[in-house]
C-alpha positions in Angstrom: 56.8 3.2 25.6 60.2 4.5 24.1 63.6 5.3 25.2 62.1 8.9 26.2 59.5 7.9 28.5 62.5 5.7 30.1 65.5 7.8 29.9 62.5 10.8 31.8 61.1 8.3 33.9 64.6 7.1 35.1 65.5 10.9 35.3 62.8 12.0 37.4 63.1 8.4 40.3 66.7 9.4 40.6 66.1 13.2 41.3 63.1 12.1 44.0 66.0 9.9 45.5 68.8 11.8 45.6 66.5 14.8 47.3 67.0 17.2 44.7 62.9 17.2 43.8 63.1 18.2 47.2 65.7 21.3 46.8 63.9 22.3 43.5 60.7 22.9 44.9 60.7 24.7 48.4 58.3 24.3 50.7 58.1 28.6 50.9 57.9 31.5 48.5 58.2 34.9 49.8 55.2 37.3 49.2 56.4 39.7 46.8 55.4 41.5 43.5 52.9 38.2 42.5 50.7 40.0 44.2 48.2 42.7 43.7 45.7 44.6 45.7 41.6 43.3 45.5 40.6 46.3 44.6 43.3 46.5 41.5 42.2 42.8 40.4 39.0 43.7 40.4 39.8 46.1 38.0 42.1 44.1 35.8 41.2 43.2 32.1 41.1 39.5 31.4 37.5 38.7 30.8 36.2 35.6 32.3 33.4 33.7 31.5 30.9 36.1 33.4 31.7 39.3 35.5 30.7 37.8 38.7 27.7 36.9 40.5 25.6 39.7 40.3 25.7 39.9 36.3 24.8 36.1 35.4 21.0 36.3 33.5 20.9 32.2 33.9 17.7 30.7 34.2 16.8 29.4 38.0 16.5 25.7 38.2 16.7 25.0 41.7 17.1 21.0 41.1 16.1 17.9 43.8 19.6 16.7 43.2 21.2 20.0 44.0 19.1 20.5 47.0 20.4 17.2 48.4 23.8 17.7 47.8 23.6 21.1 49.8 21.8 19.2 52.5 24.7 16.5 52.8 27.3 18.7 52.5 25.8 20.6 55.8 26.1 17.3 57.4 29.7 16.8 56.1 28.8 14.4 53.8 30.6 14.6 50.1 29.8 12.6 47.0 32.6 10.7 46.0 33.7 10.7 41.9 30.0 11.6 41.2 28.8 8.4 43.2 29.5 6.9 46.9 28.2 9.7 49.3 31.0 9.8 52.2 30.7 11.1 55.6 34.2 12.8 56.0 32.8 15.3 58.4 32.3 19.7 59.0 36.5 19.7 59.7 37.9 17.2 57.2 41.8 17.7 57.4 42.5 17.3 53.9 45.0 14.0 54.3 43.1 11.1 55.6 41.8 8.9 53.2 38.1 8.2 54.2 38.0 4.6 52.4 40.6 3.4 54.7 41.5 6.0 57.5 44.4 6.2 56.7 46.5 9.7 57.2 49.3 11.1 55.1 52.5 13.3 56.6 52.0 17.2 55.7 55.3 17.6 57.1 56.9 15.3 54.6 57.9 16.8 51.3 55.8 15.2 47.9 58.8 13.7 46.4 59.4 11.8 49.6 55.3 9.9 50.1 54.3 6.5 48.6 50.9 6.9 47.0 50.4 3.6 45.9 50.8 1.4 49.4 48.3 -0.9 50.4 48.2 0.7 53.8 47.1 4.3 52.6 45.0 2.9 49.4 43.2 4.8 46.7 45.1 8.0 46.5 42.1 9.2 44.9 40.5 9.4 47.6 42.3 12.3 49.3 42.8 14.0 45.8 38.7 14.5 45.5 38.1 16.8 47.8 41.4 18.8 46.8 40.9 19.3 43.7 37.5 21.0 44.6 35.7 20.4 41.7 32.4 20.0 44.6 32.8 23.7 44.5 30.7 24.1 41.1 28.1 22.4 43.1 28.2 25.0 45.8 27.9 27.5 43.3 25.3 26.6 41.5 23.3 25.9 44.8 24.3 29.8 45.9 22.6 30.8 42.5 19.7 28.4 41.9 18.4 28.8 45.5 19.2 32.4 46.0 21.8 31.7 48.7 25.1 33.5 49.7 27.9 30.7 50.2 30.5 33.0 49.5 31.7 32.6 53.6 31.3 28.8 53.1 33.4 28.4 49.9 36.4 30.9 51.2 36.4 28.9 54.5 37.3 25.7 52.4 39.9 27.6 49.9 41.9 28.5 53.1 41.2 25.6 55.3 42.8 23.8 52.8 45.6 26.5 52.3 46.4 26.3 55.9 46.2 22.1 56.1 48.7 21.9 53.0 52.0 23.7 53.1 53.4 24.5 49.7 54.6 21.8 48.2 54.3 19.0 51.5 51.8 16.2 51.7 50.2 14.1 49.3 47.8 16.7 47.6 51.1 18.4 45.6 52.9 15.0 44.2 49.8 15.2 41.3 50.3 18.3 38.6 46.9 17.9 37.4 45.8 17.8 40.5 47.3 21.1 41.5 46.1 22.6 38.1 42.0 21.6 38.8 42.5 22.5 42.0 43.7 26.7 40.2 41.2 26.8 37.5 38.4 25.9 40.3 39.4 28.5 42.7 39.5 31.0 39.5 36.0 30.4 39.1 34.9 30.7 42.4 37.4 33.9 42.6 35.4 35.2 39.7 32.0 34.2 41.3 31.9 36.1 44.1 34.1 38.8 43.2 32.5 41.6 44.8 31.4 39.5 48.0 32.1 40.8 51.3 33.7 37.7 52.5 36.5 38.2 49.8 38.3 40.0 52.2 41.7 42.0 51.2 43.8 39.3 53.7 41.6 36.2 51.9 42.4 37.7 48.8 46.4 37.8 49.1 46.5 34.4 50.8 44.5 32.2 48.1 46.7 34.6 45.1 50.0 33.6 47.1 48.8 30.0 47.0 48.2 29.9 43.3 51.3 31.6 42.5 53.3 28.9 44.7 51.2 26.0 43.1 51.0 27.3 39.8 55.1 27.5 39.7 55.5 24.2 41.1 53.1 22.9 37.4 55.6 24.8 35.3 58.6 22.8 37.2 57.2 19.6 36.8 55.5 20.1 33.3 58.2 18.1 31.0 57.3 14.7 33.2 53.5 14.4 32.3 54.5 15.6 28.7 57.1 12.9 28.4 56.0 9.7 30.5 52.3 10.5 31.2 51.1 12.4 28.2 47.9 12.0 28.3 45.0 14.0 30.0 47.5 15.1 32.8 49.4 17.1 30.1 46.5 18.8 28.3 44.9 20.1 31.4 48.4 21.3 33.1 49.8 23.0 29.9 46.0 24.4 29.6 46.5 25.9 33.1 49.5 27.6 32.9 48.2 28.8 29.2 44.6 30.5 31.0 46.1 31.4 34.4 48.5 32.9 32.5 46.4 35.5 30.9 43.8 35.5 33.3 46.5 36.7 36.2 48.8 38.7 33.7 50.9 40.6 36.6 52.2 37.1 38.1 56.2 38.0 36.9 56.2 34.9 34.6 52.8 35.1 33.5 53.9 36.3 29.7 56.1 33.0 29.7 53.8 30.5 31.3 51.0 32.1 29.0 53.1 31.4 25.5 54.4 28.2 26.8 51.2 27.1 27.4 49.7 27.7 24.6 52.3 25.9 22.4 52.3 23.2 24.9 48.8 22.5 24.9 48.2 22.8 20.7 51.0 20.2 20.8 48.9 17.5 23.0 45.6 18.2 21.4 47.3 17.9 17.8 49.2 14.7 19.5 46.7 12.9 21.6 43.5 13.3 19.5 43.6 11.3 16.2 43.0 12.5 13.0 39.4 10.6 13.2 38.4 12.3 16.2 38.9 8.9 18.7 41.4 9.8 21.6 44.5 7.9 22.4 43.7 6.9 26.2 40.9 4.9 24.4 38.2 5.9 27.2 35.0 7.7 27.0 35.3 9.5 30.0 38.7 10.4 29.5 37.9 11.7 26.0 34.8 13.6 28.0 37.9 15.1 30.4 39.3 16.4 27.0 36.3 18.0 25.8 35.8 19.8 28.9 39.0 21.5 29.0 39.0 22.4 24.8 35.7 24.5 25.7 37.2 26.4 28.7 40.2 26.5 26.3 37.7 28.0 23.2 35.7 30.0 25.0 38.1 31.6 27.5 40.5 32.5 24.4 37.7 33.9 22.5 36.7 35.9 25.0 40.4 37.5 25.2 40.7 38.1 21.7 43.1 35.3 21.0 42.8 31.8 19.3 44.6 28.9 18.5 45.9 26.4 15.9 43.8 26.1 13.3 44.3 22.3 14.4 43.3 23.1 17.7 39.7 23.5 16.0 39.3 20.7 13.8 40.1 18.3 16.2 37.5 19.9 18.9 35.0 19.2 16.2 36.0 15.7 15.2 36.4 14.6 18.7 33.1 15.5 19.3 31.9 14.3 16.3 33.2 10.6 17.9 31.6 10.8 21.2 28.2 12.3 20.0 28.6 9.3 17.0 28.1 6.2 20.3 26.0 8.4 22.5 22.6 7.0 23.5 20.5 10.0 22.8 17.8 9.0 25.2 20.0 8.9 28.3 22.9 10.8 27.1 25.1 7.9 28.3 27.8 6.3 26.0 29.1 2.7 26.5 31.2 2.3 29.6 34.2 1.5 27.5 38.1 2.2 28.5 39.6 3.6 32.0 36.7 5.7 33.7 38.1 7.3 37.3 35.0 9.2 38.1 36.8 12.8 36.4 33.7 15.2 35.8 36.2 18.1 36.6 33.6 21.5 35.8 30.1 19.8 37.2 28.0 23.0 35.8 24.5 20.8 35.8 22.1 18.6 37.5 22.2 15.6 35.2 24.0 11.9 36.0 27.8 12.4 35.9 27.0 9.4 33.0 25.1 11.9 30.9 27.4 13.5 28.5 25.0 15.8 26.6 25.6 19.1 28.7 29.5 18.4 28.0 28.8 17.9 24.3 26.7 20.4 23.7 29.1 23.2 25.5 31.8 22.0 23.2 29.6 22.2 20.5 28.5 26.1 21.5 32.0 26.9 21.9 32.4 26.4 18.1 29.8 26.7 16.4 27.2 29.0 18.7 24.4 26.2 18.6 22.7 23.7 20.9 22.9 20.0 20.1 19.8 20.1 22.9 16.9 22.0 23.1 16.5 21.0 27.7 17.3 23.4 29.9 19.4 21.4 32.0 21.4 20.2 29.2 21.9 23.7 27.8 23.1 24.8 31.5 26.8 24.4 31.3 26.8 26.7 28.1 24.9 29.5 30.2 28.0 29.3 32.6 30.7 30.3 29.6 28.4 33.1 28.6 26.7 31.8 25.7 22.8 32.0 25.8 19.7 29.8 25.5 17.9 28.7 22.6 15.0 26.4 22.0 16.3 26.0 18.3 18.9 23.1 18.2 21.1 21.7 15.1 21.4 18.3 15.1 24.4 16.1 13.9 23.6 14.2 10.5 25.4 10.8 11.5 25.7 7.8 9.2 24.3 3.9 10.3 27.9 2.5 9.7 30.5 4.3 12.3 34.7 4.1 11.6 37.0 5.5 13.2 39.6 3.5 11.7 42.7 5.3 13.5 41.5 4.6 16.9 39.7 1.3 16.3 36.8 2.3 17.1 33.5 0.7 14.9 29.7 0.8 15.5 26.1 0.2 14.0 23.8 3.3 15.0 20.1 1.8 14.1 17.0 4.2 15.5 16.7 1.6 18.6 19.8 0.2 18.4 24.0 0.5 19.0 26.3 -2.2 18.2 29.7 -0.8 19.6 33.0 -2.9 18.7 36.8 -2.0 19.3 39.6 -3.5 17.2 42.3 -1.0 17.6 46.0 -1.0 16.9 47.5 0.4 19.9 50.9 2.7 19.0 49.6 4.4 22.5 49.1 2.8 25.7 45.9 0.7 25.8 44.4 0.5 29.6 42.3 -2.3 29.1 42.7 -5.9 27.7 39.0 -5.5 25.8 40.3 -5.5 21.8 36.8 -6.8 19.8 34.8 -5.7 23.0 31.1 -6.0 22.0 28.9 -3.6 23.7 25.1 -3.7 22.5 22.2 -1.2 23.3 18.4 -1.7 22.6 15.7 1.1 23.4 18.0 2.9 25.6 19.1 -0.1 27.7 22.7 -1.5 27.7 22.2 -5.4 27.0 25.4 -6.0 26.5 27.9 -4.1 29.0 31.4 -3.0 29.6 32.2 -4.0 33.2 34.2 -0.6 33.8 37.0 0.4 35.9 36.2 0.1 39.9 39.4 1.4 41.2 43.1 1.8 40.2 44.7 0.9 43.5 42.2 -2.2 45.5 42.5 -6.4 45.6 45.0 -7.7 42.7 41.9 -9.6 41.7 39.4 -7.0 41.2 42.7 -5.0 38.8 42.6 -8.2 36.9 38.9 -8.6 36.6 38.1 -5.0 35.7 41.3 -4.3 33.4 41.9 -7.4 32.3 39.8 -9.5 29.4 37.4 -11.3 31.6 35.6 -8.0 32.4 34.9 -7.6 28.3 32.6 -9.0 25.7 35.4 -10.6 23.7 37.0 -14.2 24.4 40.3 -15.8 26.6 42.1 -19.0 26.2 42.0 -20.3 29.6 42.5 -17.8 32.6 44.7 -16.1 30.1 44.3 -12.4 28.8 45.1 -10.7 25.2 48.2 -8.8 27.2 50.1 -9.6 29.5 50.1 -7.9 32.9 52.5 -5.2 33.8 53.1 -2.9 37.0 50.7 -0.2 37.3 49.0 0.8 34.7 51.3 -1.0 32.2 49.8 -4.0 30.0 53.0 -5.7 27.6 52.5 -7.3 24.5 49.9 -4.8 23.1 46.9 -6.5 21.0 47.1 -5.3 17.7 44.1 -5.0 14.9 45.3 -6.8 11.5 42.2 -5.5 9.8 38.6 -4.2 10.2 35.6 -4.2 7.9 32.1 -2.7 8.4 29.6 -3.7 5.4 25.8 -3.8 4.3 23.9 -6.1 2.8 19.6 -5.9 2.1 19.2 -7.4 5.2 22.4 -7.3 7.5 25.6 -5.0 8.6 28.6 -6.8 8.6 31.3 -6.3 10.9 34.5 -8.5 10.5 38.1 -7.5 12.3 40.8 -10.0 13.7 43.8 -8.9 16.2 46.6 -10.2 17.0 46.7 -11.6 20.3 47.7 -13.4 23.4 51.4 -12.6 22.1 53.3 -14.1 24.9 51.9 -17.4 24.6 52.4 -17.4 21.1 53.3 -15.1 18.7 51.0 -15.9 16.2 47.9 -16.2 17.8 45.4 -14.7 15.8 41.8 -13.9 16.8 38.9 -13.6 14.4 35.2 -12.1 14.9 32.4 -11.2 12.6 29.3 -9.4 13.9 26.6 -9.5 11.8 23.0 -7.5 13.0 19.6 -8.0 11.6 18.6 -4.6 10.3 15.6 -3.6 12.4 15.6 -6.5 14.7 17.1 -6.6 18.1 19.5 -9.9 16.7 23.1 -10.4 16.3 25.0 -13.4 15.1 28.5 -13.8 15.9 31.9 -16.1 15.3 34.8 -15.9 17.2 38.1 -18.1 15.6 41.2 -18.0 17.9 44.2 -19.9 14.8 46.0 -21.1 18.2 48.8 -24.1 18.5 47.7 -24.1 22.2 46.0 -26.7 24.5 44.1 -23.9 26.3 40.0 -23.9 26.1 38.2 -21.1 24.4 36.4 -18.9 26.2 33.5 -16.5 25.3 32.2 -13.9 27.7 29.6 -11.7 27.8 28.5 -9.5 30.6 24.8 -9.0 31.2 22.9 -7.7 34.4 20.8 -9.9 36.1 17.2 -7.9 35.6 18.2 -8.7 31.7 18.7 -12.4 32.4 15.7 -13.6 31.2 15.6 -10.9 28.2 18.9 -11.8 26.4 19.0 -15.2 25.0 22.1 -16.8 23.8 22.6 -19.6 21.7 26.3 -21.0 21.3 27.3 -23.9 18.9 30.9 -25.1 18.5 32.6 -25.4 15.1 31.4 -29.0 14.8 28.1 -27.7 15.5 27.3 -29.0 18.9 25.2 -26.7 21.2 27.5 -25.4 24.2 25.9 -25.1 28.0 25.8 -21.3 29.0 28.4 -21.3 31.9 26.6 -18.6 34.8 28.6 -16.8 37.3 28.8 -13.9 39.2 30.7 -10.9 37.8 31.4 -7.6 38.3 30.0 -4.3 36.7 31.0 -0.5 38.1 29.5 2.2 36.7 31.0 4.5 38.7 34.2 4.8 40.5 34.6 2.9 43.7 31.5 1.2 43.1 31.1 -2.2 41.7 27.6 -4.7 41.9 27.3 -8.3 41.0 26.4 -8.6 37.3 26.0 -12.0 35.6 29.2 -13.7 33.7 28.0 -15.8 30.9 30.3 -17.9 29.5 30.8 -20.4 26.4 34.2 -22.5 26.4 35.1 -25.1 24.2 38.1 -26.9 23.3 37.9 -25.9 19.1 38.9 -23.0 17.9 35.5 -21.3 16.9 32.1 -20.7 18.5 29.0 -19.1 16.6 26.5 -17.6 19.4 23.4 -15.6 18.1 22.1 -13.1 20.5 18.1 -11.8 20.5 16.3 -9.3 22.6 13.1 -10.6 23.7 11.3 -7.6 25.4 
């Protein structure tokens, strides 16, 4: 992680224990010159995606999904992480974990709270509603069903402000959560700009809270930039830039705007690799950055500002990267890497795993063209001020996909996608999943990644989902490729040695090798070869692990139960002896917080080599 990380983290912990952070982040800020009258704000110059609700000309799309959301909301039910619908009641207190019933103490300063206790459970269940992403579904229901939910929306915001005094309670622990809350409140303020329910008193209350929370983000920004340095830092620096621009009357606005912009440019340049892949090695966190880039590019352009050329170049490359591995029939990508359910700005009724709306929106921000023709996919663009069009401009991609910096490889034929990870890590890996193989055919994910489930749950489940066992690669005995450290940390990172992607007249061929299991022996090498028969759902996989241990070699495959008789395996060891499959229950998590049983098919040998033929027989 580096000495800079250790130094910053150590100082932060000392400041927390000494009470310095409690003094640095006070519980009250006096009302003052950061406030302006509502009428003056309504006439202010900074431009948003749209002027207000009455100026929108978006095609009406009153979907069943949106109606169901609102009916549940009226009953005090809310979908968490775009998945499980939880009953939290109409008068939710903003402090209770709906899964465990644990209630955080809002009289305690955020620096005094333990966010990782077993008793409280996963704090993301407390943060989820408080980030206010659900407001987009309320606003879209308001628009598409011709309802006026302004009173409801402002009641939600003012209820939160009353329950969460500045810098006290769990909802101030994470500056990214604060940043998202402010962006989402800002969207709602502009949509209901001229609503009768946006009174002078309510506007002053919301504006005062925004200002206090924004001061928190700025005061804590170096923690995210030095010790977290992932999508958190991009969100927070962008928020400083955007809200410094959109609320120019705050005394520090010009400082926040200038610093936020410079830091945002640095984070984009650092976090998005030169090949367009992303340092978190996660498809969903990559989409988070896509959405943040879209906000950045559109609002900067509307307010006659530009970023460094690197931001636009990296945005284009990152769009191409994700589009490369997209299943265009469903919009889904491999469930690869950490997946915490984040979808900050849900402006359509498509499934959470459907990436097409967000990729289309970034493409429109860059090129003013659509990638997809369906209005339901284009809806994000409409909310960002773009226009509808039946004409699309598709990206042209080769069959062989290689992103060497991030270590991602693919074979993308008309009906199949073969996805392989072979990465050399200079940034922190989240899962022990090097040389994982994902297989898709006719839009179906036949060999899948298990996902993430939850970040704070039973140790055995964390080990399964984050460890090697939850991926289509190999283990030595019960040992993962890397050694599990505390929280999100892995030790002895696996490192790619080489990767090749070629083709012959009738096959595509991947060859790669990684150094792994270094905590057992620093010289262990895992080599994997994948041959894909052209035009056929047929794969040949060869795994060789060079090691001097007495541990058995275990080759793992994850298959949905419904495909048990569709995916066929034949495996032999280095002596040519056929290996019998060991079939056990594994786990699969498509959405954060939910899991379902899946088949874990294992081939095991005391030799150092396994050759497996995989065929899909539909």
